[in-house]
mmJSON file of the N, C-alpha and C atoms, coordinates in Angstrom:
{"data_MODEL":{"atom_site":{
"group_PDB":["ATOM","ATOM","ATOM","ATOM","ATOM","ATOM","ATOM","ATOM","ATOM","ATOM","ATOM","ATOM","ATOM","ATOM","ATOM","ATOM","ATOM","ATOM","ATOM","ATOM","ATOM","ATOM","ATOM","ATOM","ATOM","ATOM","ATOM","ATOM","ATOM","ATOM","ATOM","ATOM","ATOM","ATOM","ATOM","ATOM","ATOM","ATOM","ATOM","ATOM","ATOM","ATOM","ATOM","ATOM","ATOM","ATOM","ATOM","ATOM","ATOM","ATOM","ATOM","ATOM","ATOM","ATOM","ATOM","ATOM","ATOM","ATOM","ATOM","ATOM","ATOM","ATOM","ATOM","ATOM","ATOM","ATOM","ATOM","ATOM","ATOM","ATOM","ATOM","ATOM","ATOM","ATOM","ATOM","ATOM","ATOM","ATOM","ATOM","ATOM","ATOM","ATOM","ATOM","ATOM","ATOM","ATOM","ATOM","ATOM","ATOM","ATOM","ATOM","ATOM","ATOM","ATOM","ATOM","ATOM","ATOM","ATOM","ATOM","ATOM","ATOM","ATOM","ATOM","ATOM","ATOM","ATOM","ATOM","ATOM","ATOM","ATOM","ATOM","ATOM","ATOM","ATOM","ATOM","ATOM","ATOM","ATOM","ATOM","ATOM","ATOM","ATOM","ATOM","ATOM","ATOM","ATOM","ATOM","ATOM","ATOM","ATOM","ATOM","ATOM","ATOM","ATOM","ATOM","ATOM","ATOM","ATOM","ATOM","ATOM","ATOM","ATOM","ATOM","ATOM","ATOM","ATOM","ATOM","ATOM","ATOM","ATOM","ATOM","ATOM","ATOM","ATOM","ATOM","ATOM","ATOM","ATOM","ATOM","ATOM","ATOM","ATOM","ATOM","ATOM","ATOM","ATOM","ATOM","ATOM","ATOM","ATOM","ATOM","ATOM","ATOM","ATOM","ATOM","ATOM","ATOM","ATOM","ATOM","ATOM","ATOM","ATOM","ATOM","ATOM","ATOM","ATOM","ATOM","ATOM","ATOM","ATOM","ATOM","ATOM","ATOM","ATOM","ATOM","ATOM","ATOM","ATOM","ATOM","ATOM","ATOM","ATOM","ATOM","ATOM","ATOM","ATOM","ATOM","ATOM","ATOM","ATOM","ATOM","ATOM","ATOM","ATOM","ATOM","ATOM"],
"id":[1,2,3,4,5,6,7,8,9,10,11,12,13,14,15,16,17,18,19,20,21,22,23,24,25,26,27,28,29,30,31,32,33,34,35,36,37,38,39,40,41,42,43,44,45,46,47,48,49,50,51,52,53,54,55,56,57,58,59,60,61,62,63,64,65,66,67,68,69,70,71,72,73,74,75,76,77,78,79,80,81,82,83,84,85,86,87,88,89,90,91,92,93,94,95,96,97,98,99,100,101,102,103,104,105,106,107,108,109,110,111,112,113,114,115,116,117,118,119,120,121,122,123,124,125,126,127,128,129,130,131,132,133,134,135,136,137,138,139,140,141,142,143,144,145,146,147,148,149,150,151,152,153,154,155,156,157,158,159,160,161,162,163,164,165,166,167,168,169,170,171,172,173,174,175,176,177,178,179,180,181,182,183,184,185,186,187,188,189,190,191,192,193,194,195,196,197,198,199,200,201,202,203,204,205,206,207,208,209,210,211,212,213,214,215,216],
"type_symbol":["N","C","C","N","C","C","N","C","C","N","C","C","N","C","C","N","C","C","N","C","C","N","C","C","N","C","C","N","C","C","N","C","C","N","C","C","N","C","C","N","C","C","N","C","C","N","C","C","N","C","C","N","C","C","N","C","C","N","C","C","N","C","C","N","C","C","N","C","C","N","C","C","N","C","C","N","C","C","N","C","C","N","C","C","N","C","C","N","C","C","N","C","C","N","C","C","N","C","C","N","C","C","N","C","C","N","C","C","N","C","C","N","C","C","N","C","C","N","C","C","N","C","C","N","C","C","N","C","C","N","C","C","N","C","C","N","C","C","N","C","C","N","C","C","N","C","C","N","C","C","N","C","C","N","C","C","N","C","C","N","C","C","N","C","C","N","C","C","N","C","C","N","C","C","N","C","C","N","C","C","N","C","C","N","C","C","N","C","C","N","C","C","N","C","C","N","C","C","N","C","C","N","C","C","N","C","C","N","C","C","N","C","C","N","C","C"],
"label_atom_id":["N","CA","C","N","CA","C","N","CA","C","N","CA","C","N","CA","C","N","CA","C","N","CA","C","N","CA","C","N","CA","C","N","CA","C","N","CA","C","N","CA","C","N","CA","C","N","CA","C","N","CA","C","N","CA","C","N","CA","C","N","CA","C","N","CA","C","N","CA","C","N","CA","C","N","CA","C","N","CA","C","N","CA","C","N","CA","C","N","CA","C","N","CA","C","N","CA","C","N","CA","C","N","CA","C","N","CA","C","N","CA","C","N","CA","C","N","CA","C","N","CA","C","N","CA","C","N","CA","C","N","CA","C","N","CA","C","N","CA","C","N","CA","C","N","CA","C","N","CA","C","N","CA","C","N","CA","C","N","CA","C","N","CA","C","N","CA","C","N","CA","C","N","CA","C","N","CA","C","N","CA","C","N","CA","C","N","CA","C","N","CA","C","N","CA","C","N","CA","C","N","CA","C","N","CA","C","N","CA","C","N","CA","C","N","CA","C","N","CA","C","N","CA","C","N","CA","C","N","CA","C","N","CA","C","N","CA","C","N","CA","C","N","CA","C","N","CA","C","N","CA","C"],
"label_alt_id":[null,null,null,null,null,null,null,null,null,null,null,null,null,null,null,null,null,null,null,null,null,null,null,null,null,null,null,null,null,null,null,null,null,null,null,null,null,null,null,null,null,null,null,null,null,null,null,null,null,null,null,null,null,null,null,null,null,null,null,null,null,null,null,null,null,null,null,null,null,null,null,null,null,null,null,null,null,null,null,null,null,null,null,null,null,null,null,null,null,null,null,null,null,null,null,null,null,null,null,null,null,null,null,null,null,null,null,null,null,null,null,null,null,null,null,null,null,null,null,null,null,null,null,null,null,null,null,null,null,null,null,null,null,null,null,null,null,null,null,null,null,null,null,null,null,null,null,null,null,null,null,null,null,null,null,null,null,null,null,null,null,null,null,null,null,null,null,null,null,null,null,null,null,null,null,null,null,null,null,null,null,null,null,null,null,null,null,null,null,null,null,null,null,null,null,null,null,null,null,null,null,null,null,null,null,null,null,null,null,null,null,null,null,null,null,null],
"label_comp_id":["ALA","ALA","ALA","MET","MET","MET","LEU","LEU","LEU","PRO","PRO","PRO","ALA","ALA","ALA","ALA","ALA","ALA","GLY","GLY","GLY","ALA","ALA","ALA","ASN","ASN","ASN","PHE","PHE","PHE","LYS","LYS","LYS","ASN","ASN","ASN","PRO","PRO","PRO","PHE","PHE","PHE","ASP","ASP","ASP","ARG","ARG","ARG","SER","SER","SER","VAL","VAL","VAL","GLY","GLY","GLY","THR","THR","THR","ALA","ALA","ALA","ASN","ASN","ASN","ALA","ALA","ALA","TRP","TRP","TRP","GLU","GLU","GLU","ASP","ASP","ASP","VAL","VAL","VAL","ALA","ALA","ALA","THR","THR","THR","TYR","TYR","TYR","SER","SER","SER","PRO","PRO","PRO","THR","THR","THR","LEU","LEU","LEU","VAL","VAL","VAL","THR","THR","THR","THR","THR","THR","GLY","GLY","GLY","LYS","LYS","LYS","ASP","ASP","ASP","GLY","GLY","GLY","ILE","ILE","ILE","VAL","VAL","VAL","ALA","ALA","ALA","TYR","TYR","TYR","ALA","ALA","ALA","ASP","ASP","ASP","SER","SER","SER","SER","SER","SER","SER","SER","SER","ILE","ILE","ILE","LYS","LYS","LYS","TYR","TYR","TYR","ALA","ALA","ALA","ILE","ILE","ILE","ALA","ALA","ALA","GLY","GLY","GLY","GLU","GLU","GLU","GLY","GLY","GLY","TYR","TYR","TYR","GLY","GLY","GLY","ALA","ALA","ALA","HIS","HIS","HIS","LEU","LEU","LEU","SER","SER","SER","LEU","LEU","LEU","ILE","ILE","ILE","LEU","LEU","LEU","THR","THR","THR","SER","SER","SER","GLY","GLY","GLY","GLN","GLN","GLN"],
"label_asym_id":["A","A","A","A","A","A","A","A","A","A","A","A","A","A","A","A","A","A","A","A","A","A","A","A","A","A","A","A","A","A","A","A","A","A","A","A","A","A","A","A","A","A","A","A","A","A","A","A","A","A","A","A","A","A","A","A","A","A","A","A","A","A","A","A","A","A","A","A","A","A","A","A","A","A","A","A","A","A","A","A","A","A","A","A","A","A","A","A","A","A","A","A","A","A","A","A","A","A","A","A","A","A","A","A","A","A","A","A","A","A","A","A","A","A","A","A","A","A","A","A","A","A","A","A","A","A","A","A","A","A","A","A","A","A","A","A","A","A","A","A","A","A","A","A","A","A","A","A","A","A","A","A","A","A","A","A","A","A","A","A","A","A","A","A","A","A","A","A","A","A","A","A","A","A","A","A","A","A","A","A","A","A","A","A","A","A","A","A","A","A","A","A","A","A","A","A","A","A","A","A","A","A","A","A","A","A","A","A","A","A","A","A","A","A","A","A"],
"label_entity_id":["1","1","1","1","1","1","1","1","1","1","1","1","1","1","1","1","1","1","1","1","1","1","1","1","1","1","1","1","1","1","1","1","1","1","1","1","1","1","1","1","1","1","1","1","1","1","1","1","1","1","1","1","1","1","1","1","1","1","1","1","1","1","1","1","1","1","1","1","1","1","1","1","1","1","1","1","1","1","1","1","1","1","1","1","1","1","1","1","1","1","1","1","1","1","1","1","1","1","1","1","1","1","1","1","1","1","1","1","1","1","1","1","1","1","1","1","1","1","1","1","1","1","1","1","1","1","1","1","1","1","1","1","1","1","1","1","1","1","1","1","1","1","1","1","1","1","1","1","1","1","1","1","1","1","1","1","1","1","1","1","1","1","1","1","1","1","1","1","1","1","1","1","1","1","1","1","1","1","1","1","1","1","1","1","1","1","1","1","1","1","1","1","1","1","1","1","1","1","1","1","1","1","1","1","1","1","1","1","1","1","1","1","1","1","1","1"],
"label_seq_id":[1,1,1,2,2,2,3,3,3,4,4,4,5,5,5,6,6,6,7,7,7,8,8,8,9,9,9,10,10,10,11,11,11,12,12,12,13,13,13,14,14,14,15,15,15,16,16,16,17,17,17,18,18,18,19,19,19,20,20,20,21,21,21,22,22,22,23,23,23,24,24,24,25,25,25,26,26,26,27,27,27,28,28,28,29,29,29,30,30,30,31,31,31,32,32,32,33,33,33,34,34,34,35,35,35,36,36,36,37,37,37,38,38,38,39,39,39,40,40,40,41,41,41,42,42,42,43,43,43,44,44,44,45,45,45,46,46,46,47,47,47,48,48,48,49,49,49,50,50,50,51,51,51,52,52,52,53,53,53,54,54,54,55,55,55,56,56,56,57,57,57,58,58,58,59,59,59,60,60,60,61,61,61,62,62,62,63,63,63,64,64,64,65,65,65,66,66,66,67,67,67,68,68,68,69,69,69,70,70,70,71,71,71,72,72,72],
"pdbx_PDB_ins_code":[null,null,null,null,null,null,null,null,null,null,null,null,null,null,null,null,null,null,null,null,null,null,null,null,null,null,null,null,null,null,null,null,null,null,null,null,null,null,null,null,null,null,null,null,null,null,null,null,null,null,null,null,null,null,null,null,null,null,null,null,null,null,null,null,null,null,null,null,null,null,null,null,null,null,null,null,null,null,null,null,null,null,null,null,null,null,null,null,null,null,null,null,null,null,null,null,null,null,null,null,null,null,null,null,null,null,null,null,null,null,null,null,null,null,null,null,null,null,null,null,null,null,null,null,null,null,null,null,null,null,null,null,null,null,null,null,null,null,null,null,null,null,null,null,null,null,null,null,null,null,null,null,null,null,null,null,null,null,null,null,null,null,null,null,null,null,null,null,null,null,null,null,null,null,null,null,null,null,null,null,null,null,null,null,null,null,null,null,null,null,null,null,null,null,null,null,null,null,null,null,null,null,null,null,null,null,null,null,null,null,null,null,null,null,null,null],
"Cartn_x":[0.127,1.699,2.205,3.26,3.85,4.887,5.255,6.317,7.569,8.454,9.542,10.665,11.575,12.52,13.299,13.49,14.172,13.332,12.041,11.214,11.397,12.214,12.488,12.82,13.515,14.017,12.968,11.709,10.613,10.191,10.213,9.893,8.651,7.877,6.803,7.491,7.187,7.934,7.542,6.427,6.211,6.741,6.654,7.124,8.271,8.708,9.939,9.727,8.5,8.18,8.319,8.543,8.582,7.613,7.568,6.776,5.276,4.632,3.151,2.356,1.36,0.492,1.167,2.428,3.2,3.64,4.33,4.877,4.036,3.6,2.788,1.74,0.897,-0.111,-0.484,-0.622,-1.006,-2.512,-3.213,-4.719,-5.113,-5.926,-6.281,-7.038,-7.885,-8.71,-8.429,-8.139,-7.869,-9.144,-8.861,-9.833,-9.235,-9.778,-9.154,-9.312,-10.203,-10.414,-9.817,-8.686,-8.05,-7.891,-8.167,-8.017,-7.138,-6.416,-5.578,-6.276,-5.547,-6.199,-6.336,-5.707,-5.94,-4.725,-3.687,-2.522,-1.694,-1.319,-0.555,0.824,0.864,2.203,2.162,1.107,1.074,0.877,1.382,1.156,0.47,-0.535,-1.315,-1.189,-1.197,-1.112,-1.957,-2.468,-3.309,-3.023,-3.198,-3.018,-4.03,-4.114,-5.127,-4.422,-5.096,-4.437,-4.529,-5.225,-5.326,-4.306,-3.232,-2.086,-2.589,-3.433,-3.922,-3.331,-2.952,-2.646,-3.122,-3.089,-3.41,-2.466,-1.965,-1.166,-1.785,-1.945,-2.636,-1.8,-1.772,-1.064,-1.813,-1.408,-2.115,-1.113,-1.621,-0.79,-0.862,-0.501,-0.493,-1.982,-2.739,-4.206,-5.279,-4.848,-5.832,-5.291,-6.316,-6.039,-5.396,-4.454,-3.87,-4.949,-5.064,-6.067,-5.528,-4.268,-3.75,-3.522,-4.196,-4.098,-3.382,-2.377,-1.688,-2.358,-2.756,-3.509,-2.749,-2.95,-2.445,-3.194,-2.588,-3.329,-3.367,-2.826,-3.057,-1.952],
"Cartn_y":[-10.624,-10.598,-9.94,-10.576,-9.976,-9.019,-8.103,-7.151,-7.977,-7.687,-8.371,-8.315,-9.233,-9.332,-8.076,-7.237,-5.982,-4.934,-5.288,-4.336,-4.594,-5.525,-5.915,-4.694,-3.774,-2.473,-1.317,-1.739,-0.691,-0.402,0.87,1.114,2.253,1.989,3.046,4.401,5.493,6.724,7.28,6.943,7.504,6.697,5.353,4.689,3.665,3.776,2.924,1.461,1.048,-0.438,-0.919,-2.315,-2.942,-4.175,-4.579,-5.694,-5.531,-6.572,-6.526,-5.974,-5.193,-4.657,-3.557,-3.282,-2.209,-1.138,-1.537,-0.66,-0.767,-1.979,-2.189,-3.295,-3.259,-4.263,-4.849,-6.008,-6.58,-6.838,-6.008,-6.142,-7.253,-8.116,-9.27,-9.058,-8.066,-7.751,-6.361,-6.291,-5.051,-4.102,-2.899,-1.766,-0.552,0.21,1.512,2.509,2.247,3.059,2.411,1.958,1.091,2.014,1.399,2.168,1.209,1.85,1.301,0.747,0.06,-0.352,0.87,1.977,3.149,3.431,2.584,2.757,3.978,4.856,6.083,5.502,6.038,5.662,4.476,3.651,2.401,2.623,1.762,1.731,0.516,0.648,-0.559,-0.788,-1.896,-2.25,-3.361,-3.445,-4.56,-4.729,-5.888,-6.097,-7.261,-7.358,-8.234,-9.024,-10.153,-10.96,-10.308,-9.204,-8.423,-7.394,-7.554,-6.523,-5.096,-4.994,-3.627,-3.637,-2.434,-2.288,-0.995,-0.893,0.326,0.382,1.539,1.82,2.889,2.798,3.933,4.093,5.263,5.421,6.089,5.974,6.654,7.776,8.915,9.965,9.996,11.114,11.197,11.587,10.53,10.652,10.78,10.632,10.728,9.88,9.458,8.813,9.859,9.374,10.397,10.228,11.385,11.459,10.944,10.809,10.249,8.637,8.164,6.612,6.372,5.806,5.485,4.204,4.182,3.019,2.933,1.727,1.366,2.23,2.466,3.173,4.615,5.222,6.652,7.437],
"Cartn_z":[-5.142,-5.143,-3.755,-3.308,-2.099,-2.358,-1.545,-1.732,-1.949,-3.037,-3.198,-2.017,-2.056,-0.978,-0.912,-1.877,-1.95,-1.064,-0.824,0.003,1.426,1.799,3.249,4.158,3.443,4.143,4.026,3.586,3.408,4.784,5.294,6.648,6.696,7.624,7.941,8.366,7.649,7.864,9.341,10.018,11.304,12.486,12.438,13.684,13.207,11.965,11.506,11.639,11.796,11.859,10.293,10.276,8.989,8.809,7.629,7.301,7.054,6.814,6.548,7.731,7.487,8.573,9.382,9.057,9.757,8.739,7.843,6.65,5.401,5.13,3.922,4.09,3.146,3.118,1.6,1.462,0.078,0.234,-0.488,-0.459,-1.469,-1.106,-1.818,-3.135,-3.121,-4.248,-4.865,-6.081,-6.823,-6.833,-6.621,-6.676,-6.994,-8.083,-8.37,-7.263,-6.302,-5.228,-3.813,-3.921,-2.912,-1.674,-0.386,0.853,1.726,2.756,3.534,4.823,5.735,6.949,7.882,7.575,8.368,9.315,9.331,10.243,9.632,10.389,9.878,9.218,8.111,7.374,6.498,6.558,5.842,4.412,3.447,2.058,1.627,0.883,0.543,-0.928,-1.489,-2.864,-3.19,-4.496,-5.008,-6.505,-6.904,-8.437,-8.869,-10.176,-10.748,-11.824,-12.179,-13.164,-14.564,-14.721,-15.868,-15.998,-15.192,-15.168,-14.816,-13.886,-13.292,-11.782,-11.497,-10.031,-9.431,-8.142,-7.447,-6.195,-5.766,-4.609,-3.872,-2.615,-1.798,-0.495,0.077,1.338,2.514,3.497,4.711,5.294,5.425,6.01,7.458,8.097,9.607,9.938,10.316,10.69,9.709,8.349,7.309,6.129,5.351,4.01,3.135,2.331,1.286,0.154,-0.559,-1.644,-2.915,-3.117,-4.28,-4.216,-5.343,-5.432,-6.777,-6.939,-8.175,-8.739,-10.038,-10.676,-12.042,-12.552,-14.027,-14.936,-16.005,-17.154,-16.856,-15.934,-15.691,-16.228],
"occupancy":[1.0,1.0,1.0,1.0,1.0,1.0,1.0,1.0,1.0,1.0,1.0,1.0,1.0,1.0,1.0,1.0,1.0,1.0,1.0,1.0,1.0,1.0,1.0,1.0,1.0,1.0,1.0,1.0,1.0,1.0,1.0,1.0,1.0,1.0,1.0,1.0,1.0,1.0,1.0,1.0,1.0,1.0,1.0,1.0,1.0,1.0,1.0,1.0,1.0,1.0,1.0,1.0,1.0,1.0,1.0,1.0,1.0,1.0,1.0,1.0,1.0,1.0,1.0,1.0,1.0,1.0,1.0,1.0,1.0,1.0,1.0,1.0,1.0,1.0,1.0,1.0,1.0,1.0,1.0,1.0,1.0,1.0,1.0,1.0,1.0,1.0,1.0,1.0,1.0,1.0,1.0,1.0,1.0,1.0,1.0,1.0,1.0,1.0,1.0,1.0,1.0,1.0,1.0,1.0,1.0,1.0,1.0,1.0,1.0,1.0,1.0,1.0,1.0,1.0,1.0,1.0,1.0,1.0,1.0,1.0,1.0,1.0,1.0,1.0,1.0,1.0,1.0,1.0,1.0,1.0,1.0,1.0,1.0,1.0,1.0,1.0,1.0,1.0,1.0,1.0,1.0,1.0,1.0,1.0,1.0,1.0,1.0,1.0,1.0,1.0,1.0,1.0,1.0,1.0,1.0,1.0,1.0,1.0,1.0,1.0,1.0,1.0,1.0,1.0,1.0,1.0,1.0,1.0,1.0,1.0,1.0,1.0,1.0,1.0,1.0,1.0,1.0,1.0,1.0,1.0,1.0,1.0,1.0,1.0,1.0,1.0,1.0,1.0,1.0,1.0,1.0,1.0,1.0,1.0,1.0,1.0,1.0,1.0,1.0,1.0,1.0,1.0,1.0,1.0,1.0,1.0,1.0,1.0,1.0,1.0,1.0,1.0,1.0,1.0,1.0,1.0],
"B_iso_or_equiv":[0.0,0.0,0.0,0.0,0.0,0.0,0.0,0.0,0.0,0.0,0.0,0.0,0.0,0.0,0.0,0.0,0.0,0.0,0.0,0.0,0.0,0.0,0.0,0.0,0.0,0.0,0.0,0.0,0.0,0.0,0.0,0.0,0.0,0.0,0.0,0.0,0.0,0.0,0.0,0.0,0.0,0.0,0.0,0.0,0.0,0.0,0.0,0.0,0.0,0.0,0.0,0.0,0.0,0.0,0.0,0.0,0.0,0.0,0.0,0.0,0.0,0.0,0.0,0.0,0.0,0.0,0.0,0.0,0.0,0.0,0.0,0.0,0.0,0.0,0.0,0.0,0.0,0.0,0.0,0.0,0.0,0.0,0.0,0.0,0.0,0.0,0.0,0.0,0.0,0.0,0.0,0.0,0.0,0.0,0.0,0.0,0.0,0.0,0.0,0.0,0.0,0.0,0.0,0.0,0.0,0.0,0.0,0.0,0.0,0.0,0.0,0.0,0.0,0.0,0.0,0.0,0.0,0.0,0.0,0.0,0.0,0.0,0.0,0.0,0.0,0.0,0.0,0.0,0.0,0.0,0.0,0.0,0.0,0.0,0.0,0.0,0.0,0.0,0.0,0.0,0.0,0.0,0.0,0.0,0.0,0.0,0.0,0.0,0.0,0.0,0.0,0.0,0.0,0.0,0.0,0.0,0.0,0.0,0.0,0.0,0.0,0.0,0.0,0.0,0.0,0.0,0.0,0.0,0.0,0.0,0.0,0.0,0.0,0.0,0.0,0.0,0.0,0.0,0.0,0.0,0.0,0.0,0.0,0.0,0.0,0.0,0.0,0.0,0.0,0.0,0.0,0.0,0.0,0.0,0.0,0.0,0.0,0.0,0.0,0.0,0.0,0.0,0.0,0.0,0.0,0.0,0.0,0.0,0.0,0.0,0.0,0.0,0.0,0.0,0.0,0.0],
"pdbx_formal_charge":[null,null,null,null,null,null,null,null,null,null,null,null,null,null,null,null,null,null,null,null,null,null,null,null,null,null,null,null,null,null,null,null,null,null,null,null,null,null,null,null,null,null,null,null,null,null,null,null,null,null,null,null,null,null,null,null,null,null,null,null,null,null,null,null,null,null,null,null,null,null,null,null,null,null,null,null,null,null,null,null,null,null,null,null,null,null,null,null,null,null,null,null,null,null,null,null,null,null,null,null,null,null,null,null,null,null,null,null,null,null,null,null,null,null,null,null,null,null,null,null,null,null,null,null,null,null,null,null,null,null,null,null,null,null,null,null,null,null,null,null,null,null,null,null,null,null,null,null,null,null,null,null,null,null,null,null,null,null,null,null,null,null,null,null,null,null,null,null,null,null,null,null,null,null,null,null,null,null,null,null,null,null,null,null,null,null,null,null,null,null,null,null,null,null,null,null,null,null,null,null,null,null,null,null,null,null,null,null,null,null,null,null,null,null,null,null],
"auth_seq_id":[1,1,1,2,2,2,3,3,3,4,4,4,5,5,5,6,6,6,7,7,7,8,8,8,9,9,9,10,10,10,11,11,11,12,12,12,13,13,13,14,14,14,15,15,15,16,16,16,17,17,17,18,18,18,19,19,19,20,20,20,21,21,21,22,22,22,23,23,23,24,24,24,25,25,25,26,26,26,27,27,27,28,28,28,29,29,29,30,30,30,31,31,31,32,32,32,33,33,33,34,34,34,35,35,35,36,36,36,37,37,37,38,38,38,39,39,39,40,40,40,41,41,41,42,42,42,43,43,43,44,44,44,45,45,45,46,46,46,47,47,47,48,48,48,49,49,49,50,50,50,51,51,51,52,52,52,53,53,53,54,54,54,55,55,55,56,56,56,57,57,57,58,58,58,59,59,59,60,60,60,61,61,61,62,62,62,63,63,63,64,64,64,65,65,65,66,66,66,67,67,67,68,68,68,69,69,69,70,70,70,71,71,71,72,72,72],
"auth_comp_id":["ALA","ALA","ALA","MET","MET","MET","LEU","LEU","LEU","PRO","PRO","PRO","ALA","ALA","ALA","ALA","ALA","ALA","GLY","GLY","GLY","ALA","ALA","ALA","ASN","ASN","ASN","PHE","PHE","PHE","LYS","LYS","LYS","ASN","ASN","ASN","PRO","PRO","PRO","PHE","PHE","PHE","ASP","ASP","ASP","ARG","ARG","ARG","SER","SER","SER","VAL","VAL","VAL","GLY","GLY","GLY","THR","THR","THR","ALA","ALA","ALA","ASN","ASN","ASN","ALA","ALA","ALA","TRP","TRP","TRP","GLU","GLU","GLU","ASP","ASP","ASP","VAL","VAL","VAL","ALA","ALA","ALA","THR","THR","THR","TYR","TYR","TYR","SER","SER","SER","PRO","PRO","PRO","THR","THR","THR","LEU","LEU","LEU","VAL","VAL","VAL","THR","THR","THR","THR","THR","THR","GLY","GLY","GLY","LYS","LYS","LYS","ASP","ASP","ASP","GLY","GLY","GLY","ILE","ILE","ILE","VAL","VAL","VAL","ALA","ALA","ALA","TYR","TYR","TYR","ALA","ALA","ALA","ASP","ASP","ASP","SER","SER","SER","SER","SER","SER","SER","SER","SER","ILE","ILE","ILE","LYS","LYS","LYS","TYR","TYR","TYR","ALA","ALA","ALA","ILE","ILE","ILE","ALA","ALA","ALA","GLY","GLY","GLY","GLU","GLU","GLU","GLY","GLY","GLY","TYR","TYR","TYR","GLY","GLY","GLY","ALA","ALA","ALA","HIS","HIS","HIS","LEU","LEU","LEU","SER","SER","SER","LEU","LEU","LEU","ILE","ILE","ILE","LEU","LEU","LEU","THR","THR","THR","SER","SER","SER","GLY","GLY","GLY","GLN","GLN","GLN"],
"auth_asym_id":["A","A","A","A","A","A","A","A","A","A","A","A","A","A","A","A","A","A","A","A","A","A","A","A","A","A","A","A","A","A","A","A","A","A","A","A","A","A","A","A","A","A","A","A","A","A","A","A","A","A","A","A","A","A","A","A","A","A","A","A","A","A","A","A","A","A","A","A","A","A","A","A","A","A","A","A","A","A","A","A","A","A","A","A","A","A","A","A","A","A","A","A","A","A","A","A","A","A","A","A","A","A","A","A","A","A","A","A","A","A","A","A","A","A","A","A","A","A","A","A","A","A","A","A","A","A","A","A","A","A","A","A","A","A","A","A","A","A","A","A","A","A","A","A","A","A","A","A","A","A","A","A","A","A","A","A","A","A","A","A","A","A","A","A","A","A","A","A","A","A","A","A","A","A","A","A","A","A","A","A","A","A","A","A","A","A","A","A","A","A","A","A","A","A","A","A","A","A","A","A","A","A","A","A","A","A","A","A","A","A","A","A","A","A","A","A"],
"auth_atom_id":["N","CA","C","N","CA","C","N","CA","C","N","CA","C","N","CA","C","N","CA","C","N","CA","C","N","CA","C","N","CA","C","N","CA","C","N","CA","C","N","CA","C","N","CA","C","N","CA","C","N","CA","C","N","CA","C","N","CA","C","N","CA","C","N","CA","C","N","CA","C","N","CA","C","N","CA","C","N","CA","C","N","CA","C","N","CA","C","N","CA","C","N","CA","C","N","CA","C","N","CA","C","N","CA","C","N","CA","C","N","CA","C","N","CA","C","N","CA","C","N","CA","C","N","CA","C","N","CA","C","N","CA","C","N","CA","C","N","CA","C","N","CA","C","N","CA","C","N","CA","C","N","CA","C","N","CA","C","N","CA","C","N","CA","C","N","CA","C","N","CA","C","N","CA","C","N","CA","C","N","CA","C","N","CA","C","N","CA","C","N","CA","C","N","CA","C","N","CA","C","N","CA","C","N","CA","C","N","CA","C","N","CA","C","N","CA","C","N","CA","C","N","CA","C","N","CA","C","N","CA","C","N","CA","C","N","CA","C","N","CA","C","N","CA","C","N","CA","C","N","CA","C"],
"pdbx_PDB_model_num":[1,1,1,1,1,1,1,1,1,1,1,1,1,1,1,1,1,1,1,1,1,1,1,1,1,1,1,1,1,1,1,1,1,1,1,1,1,1,1,1,1,1,1,1,1,1,1,1,1,1,1,1,1,1,1,1,1,1,1,1,1,1,1,1,1,1,1,1,1,1,1,1,1,1,1,1,1,1,1,1,1,1,1,1,1,1,1,1,1,1,1,1,1,1,1,1,1,1,1,1,1,1,1,1,1,1,1,1,1,1,1,1,1,1,1,1,1,1,1,1,1,1,1,1,1,1,1,1,1,1,1,1,1,1,1,1,1,1,1,1,1,1,1,1,1,1,1,1,1,1,1,1,1,1,1,1,1,1,1,1,1,1,1,1,1,1,1,1,1,1,1,1,1,1,1,1,1,1,1,1,1,1,1,1,1,1,1,1,1,1,1,1,1,1,1,1,1,1,1,1,1,1,1,1,1,1,1,1,1,1,1,1,1,1,1,1]
}}}
C-alpha cells in the first residue's frame, strides 16, 4: 500500500524533502524486523494481506531501535 494522498505533506525532518525514497518508503515485504534504506530521517512501512504492519524510522546517522508492529 502506498502512503495516502494526505501524506503528500509528510517531510523528512532533517532535509525537508518529500516523497518516496526521501521522506518515506513503502517496503514490499512485511517483516516485524523492518529496516529502512538508511537515509537519515526516512520512515519505512510495510503491510501484509493478513492485516499486519510494521513501521520503522531512521534517526540522524543510525537506525531507530523502536519498530511499531501490529498486535503490540
